[in-house]
C-alpha positions as CSV (number, residue, x, y, z in Angstrom):
1,M,0.0,0.0,-0.1
2,T,1.4,3.5,-1.0
3,P,2.0,5.8,1.9
4,R,-0.3,9.0,1.9
5,V,0.5,12.2,3.9
6,Q,-2.2,12.6,6.5
7,R,-3.2,15.6,8.6
8,A,-2.5,14.5,12.2
9,A,1.5,15.2,12.2
10,P,3.5,17.4,10.2
11,P,4.7,15.4,7.0
12,F,8.1,15.0,7.9
13,M,7.1,13.5,11.3
14,Q,4.8,11.1,9.4
15,I,7.7,9.9,7.1
16,A,10.0,9.5,10.3
17,D,7.1,7.7,12.0
18,H,6.8,5.4,9.2
19,F,10.3,4.3,8.8
20,R,10.9,4.1,12.6
21,Q,8.0,1.7,13.0
22,Q,9.6,-0.4,10.1
23,I,12.9,-0.4,12.0
24,I,11.2,-1.3,15.5
25,D,9.3,-4.0,13.7
26,G,12.2,-5.6,12.2
27,V,11.4,-5.0,8.6
28,L,14.2,-2.9,8.2
29,T,17.2,-4.3,10.0
30,Q,20.6,-3.4,11.0
31,D,22.5,-1.6,8.0
32,T,19.5,-1.7,5.5
33,K,19.5,0.8,3.2
34,L,16.8,3.4,3.3
35,P,15.1,4.8,0.0
36,S,16.9,8.0,-1.0
37,V,15.4,11.3,-0.4
38,A,14.2,11.9,-3.9
39,D,12.3,8.5,-3.9
40,I,10.9,9.2,-0.5
41,A,9.8,12.5,-1.9
42,E,8.2,11.0,-5.1
43,E,6.5,8.3,-3.1
44,W,5.0,10.5,-0.4
45,G,4.2,13.4,-2.8
46,V,6.5,16.0,-0.7
47,A,9.1,18.3,-1.2
48,T,12.6,16.9,-1.2
49,A,13.3,19.1,1.7
50,T,10.5,17.6,3.6
51,A,11.9,14.1,2.9
52,A,15.2,14.9,4.0
53,K,13.9,16.6,7.2
54,G,12.2,13.1,8.0
55,L,15.4,11.3,7.5
56,K,17.1,13.9,9.6
57,Q,14.6,13.5,12.5
58,L,15.5,9.5,12.4
59,Q,19.1,10.4,12.7
60,A,18.6,12.6,15.7
61,E,16.6,9.8,17.3
62,G,19.3,7.4,16.8
63,Y,17.7,4.9,14.6
64,V,20.0,5.8,11.2
65,R,23.2,7.1,10.0
66,A,23.8,8.9,7.1
67,S,27.0,8.9,4.6
68,T,27.7,9.9,0.9
69,Q,26.2,6.2,0.1
70,G,22.8,7.0,1.7
71,T,21.1,6.5,4.9
72,F,21.4,3.1,6.6
73,V,19.8,1.6,9.6
74,D,22.0,1.9,12.6
75,L,21.1,1.4,16.3
76,G,24.6,0.8,17.3
77,R,25.0,0.8,21.0
78,K,22.8,3.8,21.5
79,L,21.5,3.9,25.2
80,T,17.7,3.8,25.5
81,S,17.0,5.9,28.4
82,G,13.8,6.0,30.6
83,S,12.8,9.0,28.8
84,D,13.4,7.5,25.4
85,R,11.1,4.6,26.4
86,L,8.4,6.9,27.1
87,Q,8.6,8.5,23.9
88,L,8.9,5.0,22.0
89,Q,5.9,3.5,24.0
90,R,3.7,6.2,22.9
91,A,4.9,6.5,19.3
92,T,5.1,2.7,18.6
93,G,3.2,1.0,21.7
94,S,6.6,-0.5,22.8
95,G,9.3,0.8,25.0
96,F,11.9,-1.4,23.4
97,R,14.5,-1.2,20.3
98,P,14.9,-4.3,18.3
99,G,17.2,-6.7,20.3
100,E,16.3,-5.5,23.7
101,R,14.8,-7.2,26.5
102,V,14.1,-6.6,30.3
103,E,14.5,-8.4,33.5
104,I,12.3,-7.3,36.6
105,V,14.6,-7.5,39.3
106,A,12.2,-6.2,42.1
107,A,9.1,-4.4,42.9
108,S,7.6,-3.7,46.3
109,L,6.3,-0.8,48.9
110,M,9.0,0.2,51.2
111,P,9.6,3.6,53.4
112,A,10.9,6.5,51.3
113,P,14.7,7.0,51.8
114,A,15.4,10.8,52.3
115,E,16.3,11.4,48.7
116,V,13.5,9.9,47.2
117,A,11.2,11.6,49.5
118,E,12.5,14.9,48.5
119,A,12.2,14.4,44.9
120,L,8.6,13.0,45.2
121,G,7.6,15.7,47.7
122,L,6.7,13.3,50.5
123,E,7.9,13.1,54.2
124,E,10.9,10.8,54.5
125,G,9.7,7.4,55.5
126,A,6.2,7.6,53.6
127,S,5.2,4.7,51.6
128,V,6.5,4.4,48.2
129,I,6.6,2.0,45.4
130,R,10.2,0.9,44.2
131,R,10.6,-0.9,40.9
132,Q,13.9,-2.2,39.7
133,R,14.5,-3.5,36.1
134,R,17.6,-4.5,34.3
135,Y,17.7,-4.0,30.4
136,L,19.9,-6.0,28.2
137,D,20.7,-6.6,24.6
138,D,22.9,-8.8,22.9
139,E,26.0,-6.9,24.0
140,G,25.1,-7.2,27.6
141,V,23.7,-4.8,30.1
142,I,22.2,-1.6,28.8
143,T,21.1,-0.1,32.2
144,L,20.2,-0.9,35.6
145,S,17.0,1.2,36.1
146,T,15.2,2.0,39.6
147,S,11.6,4.0,39.6
148,W,10.1,5.5,42.5
149,L,6.4,6.3,42.8
150,S,4.1,7.4,45.4
151,G,2.8,4.3,47.4
152,G,-0.7,5.9,47.2
153,L,-0.7,4.6,43.5
154,A,-0.6,0.8,44.5
155,E,-4.3,1.3,45.4
156,Q,-5.2,2.1,41.8
157,A,-2.4,0.3,40.0
158,P,-1.4,-2.7,42.4
159,E,0.5,-4.1,39.5
160,L,3.3,-1.5,40.1
161,A,4.2,-3.3,43.1
162,V,4.7,-6.6,41.6
163,A,7.7,-7.8,40.0
164,E,6.3,-8.4,36.5
165,T,6.4,-6.4,33.3
166,L,4.1,-3.7,32.6
167,P,2.8,-3.7,29.0
168,K,2.3,0.1,28.9
169,M,5.3,0.8,31.3
170,T,4.6,2.7,34.5
171,F,3.5,6.0,32.5
172,G,0.9,4.1,30.6
173,L,-0.6,2.3,33.6
174,I,-0.7,5.2,35.8
175,E,-2.4,7.4,32.8
176,D,-5.1,4.5,32.3
177,R,-5.9,4.1,35.9
178,T,-5.8,7.8,37.2
179,G,-6.0,10.1,34.2
180,R,-2.2,11.4,35.0
181,R,-0.4,11.9,31.9
182,T,3.4,12.6,32.1
183,V,4.0,15.8,30.0
184,R,7.3,17.1,31.2
185,R,10.6,15.5,32.4
186,R,14.2,16.8,33.4
187,D,17.2,14.7,32.9
188,V,20.2,14.9,35.2
189,V,23.5,13.2,33.9
190,G,26.2,12.2,36.5
191,L,29.1,10.0,37.4
192,K,28.7,7.8,40.4
193,P,30.3,5.1,42.1
194,V,28.5,1.6,41.5
195,P,26.6,0.7,44.8
196,E,27.4,-3.0,46.0
197,D,23.7,-4.1,45.5
198,A,24.0,-3.0,41.8
199,A,27.5,-4.1,40.9
200,E,26.6,-7.9,40.3
201,L,23.6,-6.7,38.3
202,L,25.8,-4.5,36.1
203,G,28.9,-7.0,36.0
204,V,31.1,-4.5,37.4
205,E,33.3,-4.1,40.8
206,A,31.3,-2.1,43.4
207,G,32.6,1.5,43.8
208,S,33.8,1.7,40.1
209,P,32.5,4.9,38.4
210,A,29.5,4.5,36.0
211,L,27.6,7.0,34.1
212,T,24.2,7.6,35.7
213,M,20.8,9.4,34.4
214,T,18.3,10.7,36.8
215,N,14.9,11.3,35.5
216,Y,12.1,13.4,37.1
217,Y,8.6,13.1,35.6
218,W,5.6,15.5,36.0
219,D,1.9,15.2,35.2
220,Q,-0.4,17.9,33.3
221,D,-0.8,19.3,36.8
222,G,2.7,19.8,37.6
223,S,2.8,17.1,40.2
224,M,5.8,14.6,40.4
225,V,4.7,11.2,38.8
226,E,8.0,9.1,39.0
227,Y,11.6,9.6,40.1
228,A,14.0,7.3,38.4
229,T,17.8,6.6,38.4
230,D,20.0,4.7,35.9
231,Y,23.3,3.2,36.0
232,L,24.5,2.7,32.7
233,G,26.2,-0.6,31.7
234,A,30.1,-0.7,31.0
235,G,30.9,0.8,27.6
236,R,27.6,2.4,27.2
237,Q,27.2,6.1,25.7
238,L,25.0,9.0,26.2
239,T,24.6,10.8,22.8
240,A,22.1,13.6,21.6
241,E,22.0,15.2,18.4
242,Y,19.9,18.6,17.6
243,D,19.2,20.8,14.8
244,I,20.5,24.1,15.3
245,T,18.5,27.1,14.1
């Protein structure tokens, strides 16, 4: 079926969405060459600048690489952070890139440590949900991710405190049960020593330095939804690419 531009999103984003979905579904695999800008423009009935912008969007998101020979699928060793997974889940229905998998390490209710309580706007020792996951691919551990949420959410979404996968991730489940949609985030990148309880899961020595990403997520009313910390696996990198205007 020939793709057609729709009104729901800008044409360049529709083009990016089309090829992103094919990459995630495995239709376009690693190192597969995408159609040329001219071919995309002709097939979609758009200007070449629009087609080129669609491919640049995929490149900025880390799905492809561009060279003088053309544009190729290239997922490389790009880290998928928690914030990336939220975007992936909303765009594709899945929070995973091809080849990724998740292990649910733990999930339970517990008293909030001081740092977590401050981030969530709760009293120290208040009930919170702690969910810990290990994301892996064929090259090993991508990241060890720990999410913290208000314990009150366990009443509306008890699955949050169960060590099982969530089809729509924490964000989707919370939105379905409470109407609270995550609309804003802040990411903080740092370098921290790996704690003992995380070392074995990451496959490194306790105390060794690791890149970390801390994520803060707010809902449409400005209330904190989730506080999360990620320890990146050895050899993983954080990358970002932006258009400068």
